[in-house]
C-alpha positions as a LaTeX table, in Angstrom:
\begin{tabular}{lrrr}
\hline
Residue & $x$ (\AA) & $y$ (\AA) & $z$ (\AA) \\
\hline
Met1 & 29.46 & 116.51 & 149.67 \\
Ile2 & 28.91 & 113.05 & 151.21 \\
Gln3 & 29.28 & 109.87 & 149.22 \\
Gln4 & 27.80 & 106.77 & 150.87 \\
Gln5 & 27.84 & 103.11 & 149.97 \\
Ala6 & 26.74 & 100.32 & 152.34 \\
Asn7 & 28.43 & 101.00 & 155.70 \\
Glu8 & 31.08 & 103.25 & 154.16 \\
Trp9 & 30.86 & 106.99 & 153.68 \\
Ser10 & 33.15 & 109.83 & 152.75 \\
Ala11 & 32.83 & 113.60 & 152.58 \\
Thr12 & 35.11 & 116.28 & 151.21 \\
Asn13 & 34.65 & 119.93 & 152.21 \\
Arg14 & 36.16 & 123.23 & 151.27 \\
Thr15 & 36.64 & 125.12 & 154.49 \\
Ser16 & 36.40 & 128.83 & 155.29 \\
Val17 & 40.15 & 128.90 & 155.96 \\
Glu18 & 42.18 & 129.69 & 152.85 \\
Gly19 & 44.39 & 126.83 & 151.74 \\
Val20 & 42.65 & 124.18 & 153.85 \\
Asp21 & 40.33 & 121.40 & 152.63 \\
Cys22 & 38.89 & 118.67 & 154.84 \\
Phe23 & 38.25 & 115.00 & 154.08 \\
Ser24 & 36.22 & 112.83 & 156.46 \\
Ala25 & 35.42 & 109.17 & 155.96 \\
Lys26 & 34.59 & 105.77 & 157.34 \\
Phe27 & 35.98 & 102.94 & 155.24 \\
Val28 & 35.70 & 99.19 & 155.57 \\
Ser29 & 36.57 & 97.67 & 152.21 \\
His30 & 37.91 & 100.71 & 150.37 \\
Val31 & 41.61 & 100.49 & 149.52 \\
Phe32 & 43.65 & 103.50 & 148.51 \\
Asp33 & 46.13 & 103.20 & 145.68 \\
Arg34 & 49.64 & 104.39 & 146.40 \\
His35 & 49.49 & 108.13 & 145.94 \\
Ser36 & 50.70 & 111.45 & 147.30 \\
His37 & 49.43 & 114.98 & 147.80 \\
Glu38 & 50.84 & 118.37 & 146.87 \\
Glu39 & 49.76 & 119.67 & 150.26 \\
Phe40 & 50.53 & 118.73 & 153.86 \\
Ala41 & 48.13 & 115.94 & 154.87 \\
Ile42 & 47.46 & 116.24 & 158.61 \\
Gly43 & 44.83 & 114.08 & 160.27 \\
Thr44 & 43.73 & 111.78 & 163.05 \\
Thr45 & 41.99 & 108.43 & 163.23 \\
Leu46 & 38.69 & 108.64 & 165.12 \\
Gly47 & 38.04 & 104.91 & 165.46 \\
Gly48 & 39.19 & 101.50 & 164.28 \\
Val49 & 42.58 & 100.81 & 162.74 \\
Gln50 & 43.82 & 102.76 & 159.72 \\
Ser51 & 46.74 & 100.96 & 158.08 \\
Phe52 & 49.04 & 102.44 & 155.47 \\
Arg53 & 52.54 & 102.16 & 154.10 \\
Cys54 & 54.70 & 105.26 & 154.07 \\
Arg55 & 58.48 & 105.75 & 153.84 \\
Gly56 & 59.09 & 102.03 & 153.55 \\
Glu57 & 57.15 & 100.90 & 156.63 \\
Arg58 & 53.64 & 99.79 & 157.52 \\
Arg59 & 51.91 & 102.11 & 159.96 \\
Asp60 & 48.77 & 101.42 & 162.03 \\
Ser61 & 46.90 & 104.48 & 163.20 \\
Thr62 & 44.28 & 104.35 & 165.95 \\
Ala63 & 42.49 & 106.95 & 168.07 \\
Gly64 & 45.16 & 109.12 & 169.68 \\
His65 & 47.50 & 109.03 & 166.67 \\
Met66 & 48.32 & 111.95 & 164.39 \\
Met67 & 49.12 & 111.34 & 160.71 \\
Leu68 & 51.66 & 113.89 & 159.51 \\
Met69 & 52.52 & 113.63 & 155.84 \\
Asn70 & 54.64 & 116.08 & 153.94 \\
Pro71 & 53.86 & 117.14 & 150.38 \\
Asp72 & 54.73 & 114.28 & 148.04 \\
Asp73 & 54.90 & 111.64 & 150.81 \\
Ala74 & 53.79 & 108.50 & 148.97 \\
His75 & 51.31 & 106.30 & 150.87 \\
Asp76 & 48.39 & 103.95 & 150.42 \\
Gly77 & 45.72 & 102.89 & 152.91 \\
Trp78 & 43.30 & 100.16 & 154.02 \\
Ala79 & 41.33 & 98.99 & 157.03 \\
Gly80 & 43.52 & 97.22 & 159.56 \\
Val81 & 40.52 & 95.46 & 161.18 \\
Arg82 & 37.26 & 94.08 & 159.82 \\
Ala83 & 35.21 & 96.88 & 161.38 \\
Gly84 & 37.14 & 99.43 & 159.32 \\
Phe85 & 38.22 & 102.88 & 160.44 \\
Ala86 & 37.00 & 106.47 & 160.60 \\
Tyr87 & 39.21 & 109.52 & 160.23 \\
Arg88 & 39.52 & 113.16 & 159.33 \\
Met89 & 42.31 & 114.66 & 157.28 \\
Leu90 & 43.14 & 118.26 & 156.47 \\
Tyr91 & 44.98 & 119.08 & 153.27 \\
Val92 & 46.93 & 122.29 & 153.92 \\
Thr93 & 48.80 & 124.10 & 151.16 \\
Ser94 & 52.24 & 125.54 & 151.88 \\
Asp95 & 50.78 & 129.05 & 151.77 \\
Gly96 & 47.97 & 128.00 & 154.10 \\
Ala97 & 50.49 & 126.55 & 156.54 \\
Ser98 & 52.53 & 129.78 & 156.45 \\
Lys99 & 49.50 & 131.83 & 157.41 \\
Leu100 & 48.19 & 129.44 & 160.06 \\
Val101 & 51.46 & 128.35 & 161.62 \\
Asp102 & 53.75 & 131.34 & 161.11 \\
Gly103 & 51.20 & 134.13 & 160.97 \\
Glu104 & 52.52 & 135.28 & 157.59 \\
Asp105 & 50.44 & 137.79 & 155.66 \\
Asp106 & 50.19 & 137.97 & 151.88 \\
Ser107 & 53.44 & 139.95 & 151.73 \\
Gly108 & 55.32 & 137.04 & 153.30 \\
Lys109 & 55.94 & 138.93 & 156.56 \\
Gly110 & 55.45 & 136.92 & 159.76 \\
Arg111 & 55.72 & 137.29 & 163.49 \\
Gly112 & 58.43 & 134.72 & 164.24 \\
Pro113 & 60.40 & 131.71 & 162.99 \\
Arg114 & 59.00 & 130.07 & 159.89 \\
Leu115 & 57.97 & 126.72 & 161.43 \\
Ser116 & 55.90 & 125.75 & 158.41 \\
Arg117 & 59.05 & 125.55 & 156.28 \\
Gly118 & 60.06 & 122.44 & 158.20 \\
Leu119 & 58.96 & 118.96 & 157.23 \\
Phe120 & 57.59 & 116.25 & 159.47 \\
Arg121 & 60.16 & 113.73 & 160.69 \\
Glu122 & 57.68 & 110.85 & 161.04 \\
Pro123 & 54.37 & 110.23 & 159.23 \\
Leu124 & 52.68 & 108.78 & 162.36 \\
Val125 & 53.00 & 109.86 & 165.98 \\
Arg126 & 51.00 & 109.09 & 169.10 \\
Asp127 & 49.92 & 112.23 & 170.92 \\
Glu128 & 46.47 & 111.83 & 172.48 \\
Pro129 & 46.05 & 115.43 & 173.75 \\
Ile130 & 47.02 & 116.93 & 170.39 \\
Ala131 & 44.89 & 114.41 & 168.48 \\
Ala132 & 41.88 & 115.39 & 170.61 \\
Ala133 & 42.59 & 119.11 & 170.20 \\
Phe134 & 43.01 & 118.64 & 166.45 \\
Ala135 & 39.69 & 116.73 & 166.16 \\
Ala136 & 37.92 & 119.48 & 168.08 \\
Ala137 & 39.48 & 122.18 & 165.89 \\
Val138 & 38.36 & 120.39 & 162.74 \\
Glu139 & 34.84 & 120.03 & 164.16 \\
Asp140 & 34.82 & 123.80 & 164.68 \\
Leu141 & 36.06 & 124.28 & 161.14 \\
Leu142 & 33.09 & 122.38 & 159.72 \\
Gln143 & 30.49 & 124.38 & 161.62 \\
Pro144 & 28.75 & 127.20 & 159.70 \\
Ala145 & 29.23 & 130.83 & 160.74 \\
Asn146 & 32.24 & 129.95 & 162.89 \\
Ser147 & 35.13 & 130.98 & 160.65 \\
Leu148 & 37.09 & 133.27 & 162.96 \\
Gln149 & 37.04 & 130.96 & 165.98 \\
Ala150 & 37.78 & 127.93 & 163.81 \\
Ala151 & 40.82 & 129.57 & 162.18 \\
Glu152 & 42.21 & 130.70 & 165.54 \\
Arg153 & 41.79 & 127.26 & 167.13 \\
Leu154 & 43.26 & 125.46 & 164.12 \\
Ser155 & 46.21 & 127.86 & 164.06 \\
Gln156 & 46.99 & 127.10 & 167.73 \\
Val157 & 46.90 & 123.33 & 167.20 \\
Leu158 & 48.93 & 123.31 & 164.00 \\
Arg159 & 51.60 & 125.54 & 165.50 \\
Ile160 & 52.11 & 122.99 & 168.28 \\
Val161 & 52.16 & 120.13 & 165.76 \\
Phe162 & 54.89 & 121.82 & 163.70 \\
Gln163 & 56.87 & 122.79 & 166.80 \\
Arg164 & 56.90 & 119.22 & 168.11 \\
Tyr165 & 57.17 & 117.11 & 164.98 \\
Ala166 & 58.61 & 119.14 & 162.09 \\
Gly167 & 62.14 & 120.22 & 161.41 \\
Val168 & 63.58 & 118.11 & 158.60 \\
Ser169 & 65.00 & 120.35 & 155.90 \\
Glu170 & 63.70 & 120.05 & 152.36 \\
Gly171 & 67.11 & 118.93 & 151.09 \\
Glu172 & 66.89 & 115.73 & 153.13 \\
Gln173 & 63.72 & 114.51 & 151.46 \\
Arg174 & 65.03 & 113.10 & 148.15 \\
Pro175 & 68.49 & 111.64 & 148.84 \\
Gly176 & 68.24 & 109.31 & 145.83 \\
Ala177 & 67.16 & 111.95 & 143.36 \\
Thr178 & 69.93 & 111.67 & 140.75 \\
Ala179 & 69.85 & 113.95 & 137.73 \\
Arg180 & 68.60 & 111.12 & 135.47 \\
Ile181 & 65.81 & 110.07 & 137.85 \\
Thr182 & 64.79 & 113.70 & 138.21 \\
Gln183 & 64.55 & 113.83 & 134.43 \\
Val184 & 62.20 & 110.81 & 134.54 \\
Arg185 & 59.98 & 112.71 & 136.95 \\
Asp186 & 60.07 & 115.76 & 134.67 \\
Leu187 & 59.10 & 113.52 & 131.75 \\
Leu188 & 56.04 & 112.21 & 133.62 \\
Glu189 & 55.09 & 115.74 & 134.70 \\
Ser190 & 55.25 & 117.14 & 131.17 \\
Arg191 & 53.92 & 114.20 & 129.10 \\
Tyr192 & 51.17 & 112.98 & 131.43 \\
Ser193 & 48.54 & 112.93 & 128.69 \\
Glu194 & 50.61 & 110.49 & 126.58 \\
Asp195 & 51.01 & 106.73 & 126.80 \\
Val196 & 54.50 & 106.83 & 128.32 \\
Thr197 & 56.22 & 103.44 & 128.00 \\
Ile198 & 58.68 & 101.79 & 130.36 \\
Ala199 & 61.14 & 101.75 & 127.49 \\
Thr200 & 61.01 & 105.55 & 127.36 \\
Val201 & 61.47 & 105.76 & 131.15 \\
Ala202 & 64.48 & 103.44 & 130.98 \\
Asp203 & 66.00 & 105.43 & 128.14 \\
Val204 & 65.70 & 108.71 & 130.07 \\
Ala205 & 67.05 & 107.07 & 133.25 \\
Gly206 & 69.97 & 105.57 & 131.34 \\
Val207 & 69.57 & 102.15 & 132.97 \\
Ser208 & 67.60 & 98.97 & 132.40 \\
Arg209 & 63.82 & 98.91 & 132.80 \\
Val210 & 64.04 & 97.03 & 136.09 \\
His211 & 66.66 & 99.38 & 137.52 \\
Ala212 & 64.77 & 102.47 & 136.31 \\
Thr213 & 61.65 & 101.32 & 138.13 \\
Arg214 & 63.60 & 100.45 & 141.28 \\
Gln215 & 65.50 & 103.75 & 141.37 \\
Phe216 & 62.40 & 105.83 & 140.76 \\
Thr217 & 60.42 & 103.95 & 143.42 \\
Ser218 & 63.25 & 104.32 & 145.91 \\
Thr219 & 63.36 & 108.08 & 145.30 \\
Tyr220 & 59.68 & 108.98 & 145.04 \\
Gly221 & 58.01 & 106.19 & 147.02 \\
Met222 & 56.02 & 104.79 & 144.11 \\
Pro223 & 56.75 & 103.30 & 140.69 \\
Pro224 & 56.58 & 105.49 & 137.59 \\
His225 & 53.09 & 104.33 & 136.54 \\
Ala226 & 51.63 & 105.26 & 139.95 \\
Tyr227 & 53.38 & 108.63 & 139.86 \\
Leu228 & 51.97 & 109.22 & 136.37 \\
Asn229 & 48.46 & 108.50 & 137.64 \\
Gln230 & 48.92 & 111.11 & 140.37 \\
Val231 & 50.05 & 113.73 & 137.87 \\
Arg232 & 47.00 & 112.94 & 135.73 \\
Ile233 & 44.62 & 113.22 & 138.67 \\
Arg234 & 46.17 & 116.53 & 139.73 \\
His235 & 45.58 & 117.98 & 136.25 \\
Ala236 & 42.10 & 116.40 & 136.15 \\
Lys237 & 41.16 & 118.36 & 139.27 \\
Glu238 & 42.16 & 121.60 & 137.58 \\
Leu239 & 40.03 & 120.79 & 134.54 \\
Leu240 & 37.07 & 119.72 & 136.65 \\
Arg241 & 37.27 & 122.99 & 138.60 \\
Ala242 & 37.14 & 124.79 & 135.25 \\
Gly243 & 33.85 & 123.01 & 134.41 \\
Glu244 & 34.97 & 120.46 & 131.83 \\
Ser245 & 32.93 & 117.25 & 131.55 \\
Met246 & 34.31 & 114.09 & 133.13 \\
Ala247 & 34.41 & 112.33 & 129.75 \\
Ala248 & 36.50 & 115.14 & 128.25 \\
Val249 & 38.77 & 115.33 & 131.29 \\
Ala250 & 39.45 & 111.58 & 131.22 \\
Val251 & 40.71 & 111.81 & 127.63 \\
Asp252 & 42.57 & 115.10 & 128.11 \\
Val253 & 44.72 & 113.79 & 130.96 \\
Gly254 & 45.48 & 110.43 & 129.37 \\
Phe255 & 43.16 & 107.83 & 130.89 \\
Val256 & 41.73 & 105.14 & 128.61 \\
Asp257 & 38.12 & 106.12 & 129.29 \\
Gln258 & 35.84 & 107.74 & 131.87 \\
Ser259 & 35.33 & 104.52 & 133.79 \\
His260 & 39.07 & 103.99 & 134.23 \\
Phe261 & 39.47 & 107.64 & 135.23 \\
Ser262 & 36.69 & 107.38 & 137.84 \\
Arg263 & 38.15 & 104.22 & 139.39 \\
Arg264 & 41.65 & 105.67 & 139.69 \\
Phe265 & 40.34 & 108.97 & 141.01 \\
Lys266 & 38.35 & 107.34 & 143.79 \\
Arg267 & 41.18 & 105.01 & 144.78 \\
Ser268 & 43.45 & 108.02 & 145.22 \\
Val269 & 41.10 & 110.74 & 146.44 \\
Gly270 & 38.52 & 108.66 & 148.32 \\
Val271 & 35.46 & 110.00 & 146.49 \\
Ser272 & 34.25 & 109.88 & 142.91 \\
Pro273 & 35.14 & 112.74 & 140.53 \\
Leu274 & 31.49 & 113.87 & 140.52 \\
Ala275 & 31.30 & 113.98 & 144.33 \\
Trp276 & 34.62 & 115.81 & 144.50 \\
Val277 & 33.70 & 118.49 & 141.97 \\
Arg278 & 30.36 & 119.12 & 143.70 \\
Ser279 & 32.15 & 119.57 & 147.01 \\
Met280 & 34.23 & 122.27 & 145.35 \\
Gly281 & 31.06 & 124.16 & 144.54 \\
Arg282 & 31.29 & 123.39 & 140.84 \\
His283 & 29.08 & 121.58 & 138.37 \\
Thr284 & 30.13 & 119.27 & 135.59 \\
Ser285 & 28.50 & 116.86 & 133.17 \\
Asn286 & 29.28 & 113.26 & 132.46 \\
\hline
\end{tabular}
């Protein structure tokens, strides 16, 4: 499903490879809110300058760069030059990565070391040959009646990517995750449909409001309100897949109204809720 406005466009596609979705776009004025994904986000910039903040630093991706984000890596995004940028990103679930990278079957048995269990050390690397091979593999993936070749080619590229750039153990990812801050995260995960206040967050964290926000942001890469929005959007996707109307979904997950929900969804996902649900092969009403 392609969504186009002026000289910007975006398209999200379910692919024939299990556990892999593709997002392609050209953006000029669109700005992504700070957000994260449950899946690995692996992509390359095709043209222009794609700027984003991740792990405390600004990054500028151009042609020849690979963006390698682990699940829950918080980041935003905007055009680094007036002409904007074009890119393609694959969202790969942990199970999808196991099958593509490690050759694991549904029983969990694989042919070698479990490379996909590693995490990427850096969210942006320059590797022109791999970026070109990745772009070609994704192009194959989007062609009809090409599933077997596409899966094989993508598997080869992703295996090299994980071999070269992954390896950080999961335990190293949340060094600031104290028990109280983890409880704040659990609160946001379980009470996402409610109007959670900063006073409640501070009470659970056991520190002042300012310190609660700082500690949570330091641990999870975004403040509590941004994290809450991501939890709401994740649950909204599940409801949209089930066929609920956008108006009902907006209320069910805790947004003020459908308009607010649509704005937040697009600033995190890159397309409107309607465009996204159609790309998933579903239908929903307003």
